[in-house]
C-alpha angles and dihedrals in degrees: 000000000000088000089054092050091050092049091050091051091047090052092050092048092049092049087051089053091049088054090061094038099089088066088063091054099056131165090034113106123250091253092048092052092045092052094046089050093052096043092048092045101046097073088051090051088054090052089049090054091053092045090052090045090232099132092111090061089057092047089052091050093053090046086058089052090052091051094041109031092183088065086074089069089052091052091049091048091050089051090049092052094053092040089061090054092047092049090054089049088059096037098050100066091048095048103047091254100107095111096048089047091051087053087060089057090048090053094044096088089052094050089047089054091048091047090052090053096045101040104025100030092237113166124244117235118223092261092046089055089053091048093049091048092051092047092048092052089047093053093046090049091051092051092046095047100042100024091235144045119235109266092214090056090051095048092051098045095039100032097058095054089050089050094049094044091049091051091049092048091051092041094235098129126135132038093321089062091047091050090049092051093050092044095055094040091049089049090053090049090051090052089049090053092049091052101038104027134064127196092264092055091050091049091048092051093047093046095046094044100026092145102030100051098052090039090055090060093045093050092048092049094048090048092053092044091052091046095051092044091051091050089059097044101045134067110256094246094052091043090053091047092053087053087078090068093074099059089045089055091046090055090048091050090049094052103032102037107019092041096227119155137202110242116224094252090059096052097085097045093042091046091053092048093047088047089056090052090050089054090053090048090053090050090049091051092050091048093048094047091049090052091051091050092047092051092049091052091051 
């Protein structure tokens, strides 16, 4: 279990590093950085599939595509949904929106809970009701005070539930779905390079960022490998609880390294939303401790 906890923390720290990474690749554009990241990461994802011995799941997925050609459109749409999220992840640190984007990741567990209630008729626990109420008041306060709610926050906290629900509906979950997403995004990036780049531009990027570009792919691959390994080694409740480490690190990177600040008018809404997250963390701790006690009794 301790190995799983360590791997989860390593994954969160590496994702936090990737959040700051676009700053190191200036003056490349957001799309250039995004494409380099995907093209450098995809071979490592392929190696991860072989290491996890999951190639058969991918073969089965493409057999489904052969039997149901329209499924190909679903796979492309799934890749498009996650590509939007990954583009924002690159864009935010370069555009002074890292903190508001990290807020989207803070709110994500809440929107997942709400999505479960609305679309799958899952019941709210007492603490989940409190968390949802706090988050709702926080969002309403933000809209009232500022006259708007950050679009990047909305896309993150609403886009991911749509992505996960779509994957579940189409039955393309698991590592096969992840491989498919990366495959189609990497293919799109390759097409972008063919259209927008020439050989000299590729050489210039590689020469100017000869360490940073390959390292970006390596870091991303290690982060995903650690994340998938932790998901196998840890109880689901504890694994979900450790998922809160990443948005905390993203907020730290935003404030400490990207020098973003929370203006006074945002303190109350952000405080209510972070309070809601704390309530969910408390519930996760209670659930995890109960599971440990139950297993010991058995």
